[in-house]
Residue, then its C-alpha position, 0 to 999 in steps of 0.5 A: m240777428d245775432e248768429e251765435y247762441d248757447v242754446i236753440v229751442l225749437g217749438t213753443g210748447l210748455t216744455e220748450c218754453i220752460l226750458s228756454g226760460i231756465m236757460s235764459v235766466n242761467g245766463k245762456k243766450v237762447l234762440h227760441m223758434d217755432r215754425n207756426p205763426y202762433y205759439g203754444g204747441e199742443s196747448s195752443s188755441i185760436t182766438p178770436l173765433e174769426e181766426l178759426y174761420k180763416r184758418f179752415t177757410l170757412p166761407d162766411s164769418p161766424p154768426e152774430s148769434m155766437g157773440r164776440g169772437r174774443d169770447w171764444n178759445v178753440d183748442l187746435i188739439p181735441k181734448f177728452l174730458m171725463d166727468r163722473 
């Protein structure tokens, strides 16, 4: 791996990804890293559902009644949605 960069971006949230892209398009040499094995920061979700079971060490696999695992996206950060 090259050891000289103009910019080092830590994290892969929306802000970090936009910043990294802008710097790269403007000719900067960018190293973009995240401590997690997934990207997306607070915006990330787990897919397929089987990955959620592994992450939280649940004893069984998802029941077949839940359908295909790829049909699910589970947010890592809870969201609060309002409706009128």
